[in-house]
C-alpha positions in Angstrom: -12.2 8.8 -17.4 -9.2 10.6 -16.0 -9.5 9.8 -12.2 -6.5 11.9 -11.1 -4.3 14.1 -13.2 -0.7 13.0 -13.7 1.6 15.4 -11.9 4.8 14.3 -13.5 7.1 16.7 -15.3 5.6 17.2 -18.8 7.1 15.3 -21.7 8.5 14.6 -24.0 11.6 13.5 -22.2 14.9 12.4 -23.8 18.0 10.6 -22.9 21.2 12.7 -23.0 24.1 10.3 -23.5 26.8 12.9 -22.7 25.4 13.5 -19.2 23.8 10.0 -18.8 20.6 11.7 -17.7 17.0 12.2 -18.6 15.7 15.7 -19.5 12.4 17.1 -20.6 11.9 19.1 -23.8 13.0 22.4 -22.1 16.2 20.6 -20.8 14.9 20.4 -17.3 16.8 17.6 -15.5 14.5 14.7 -14.6 16.9 12.0 -13.2 20.2 10.2 -13.7 19.9 7.4 -16.2 20.5 3.8 -15.0 24.1 2.9 -15.7 23.7 -0.9 -16.0 20.9 -1.2 -18.6 20.6 0.8 -21.9 17.0 -0.3 -22.4 15.9 1.2 -19.1 17.2 4.6 -20.1 15.1 4.7 -23.2 12.0 3.3 -21.4 12.3 6.0 -18.7 12.6 8.7 -21.4 9.5 7.3 -23.2 7.4 7.3 -20.0 5.3 10.4 -20.6 4.5 9.3 -24.2 3.7 5.8 -23.0 1.4 7.1 -20.3 -0.5 9.3 -22.7 -0.8 6.5 -25.2 -2.1 4.0 -22.6 -4.6 6.6 -21.3 -6.0 7.1 -24.8 -6.1 3.3 -25.5 -7.9 2.6 -22.2 -10.5 5.2 -23.0 -11.1 3.8 -26.5 -11.3 0.2 -25.2 -13.9 1.3 -22.5 -15.8 3.2 -25.1 -16.2 0.0 -27.0 -17.7 -1.6 -23.9 -14.7 -3.6 -22.8 -12.7 -3.4 -19.6 -9.3 -1.9 -19.4 -8.5 -2.9 -15.8 -4.8 -3.7 -16.4 -4.3 -0.4 -18.2 -6.2 1.5 -15.5 -4.1 -0.2 -12.8 -0.9 0.8 -14.6 -2.1 4.4 -15.0 -3.0 4.6 -11.3 0.4 3.2 -10.4 2.1 5.8 -12.5 0.2 8.6 -10.7 1.2 7.1 -7.3 -2.4 6.2 -6.5 -4.0 3.1 -5.1 -3.8 0.1 -7.5 -4.7 -3.5 -7.4 -4.6 -6.2 -10.1 
C-alpha cells in the first residue's frame, strides 16, 4: 500500500562525528548534524531505516485487518505529502 514512493536519499545513513554531519552509505553528504542534541543526530541518521520499518509494520497491521492510520500519517509526512491525524 505504497501511496507515493519516498524520494529521499537512499539509506542507510550514518553520523560522522569528525565532521558533525550525516552521510549515506556511499559517503554522500546528507546534512549537518544538530549541534545541541546528540540524540537528534542519531535519530536523523536512522531515518531511512525507521521509515522502512514503519512501512513494513503498517502493511502487516493492515493485512491483519487493523488500521495503521498514525503510521500512514507519519509515512505521508516523511514523503512531504498531505497528512492529517
